[in-house]
C-alpha positions, 0 to 999 in steps of 0.5 A, spaced: 674 630 154 679 635 151 681 633 143 688 632 145 687 627 151 681 624 147 686 623 141 691 620 145 686 615 150 683 612 144 690 610 141 689 615 135 696 619 136 701 615 141 702 621 145 699 627 148 704 632 147 704 630 139 697 631 140 697 637 143 702 640 137 698 637 131 692 641 134 697 647 135 699 646 127 692 646 125 692 639 122 686 637 127 679 639 125 673 638 129 666 638 125 669 641 120 673 647 124 680 647 126 680 644 133 685 647 139 687 643 144 683 644 149 676 643 145 671 639 148 669 633 144 662 630 145 659 623 142 657 624 134 663 629 133 667 628 126 674 628 127 679 629 121 686 629 122 690 632 115 696 628 114 701 629 109 699 622 105 692 624 106 686 625 111 683 620 116 676 622 119 674 619 125 667 619 128 666 619 136 661 613 139 663 614 146 668 618 151 673 614 155 672 614 163 679 612 164 686 615 162 687 609 156 684 604 153 686 597 151 688 597 143 682 592 142 677 596 145 678 602 140 673 600 135 667 602 141 670 609 142 671 611 135 669 609 128 674 611 122 670 614 116 676 614 111 
């Protein structure tokens, strides 16, 4: 799954357009490298988002089969590291 779709599907980012823009601006990193919106996400990958207020890190636990998942199931798909 593309990283921009993954961020939106797992409720990390509210809209895919925002996720795409974040990738374009270079604030999204996949395994320590800047990630373009089309970069593929795999189980075990580490996603970092560099906000003005700090860095959030997530570990990919599972790839969603559907376009969106319930917010209550977010923990099944990503683990927040910091």
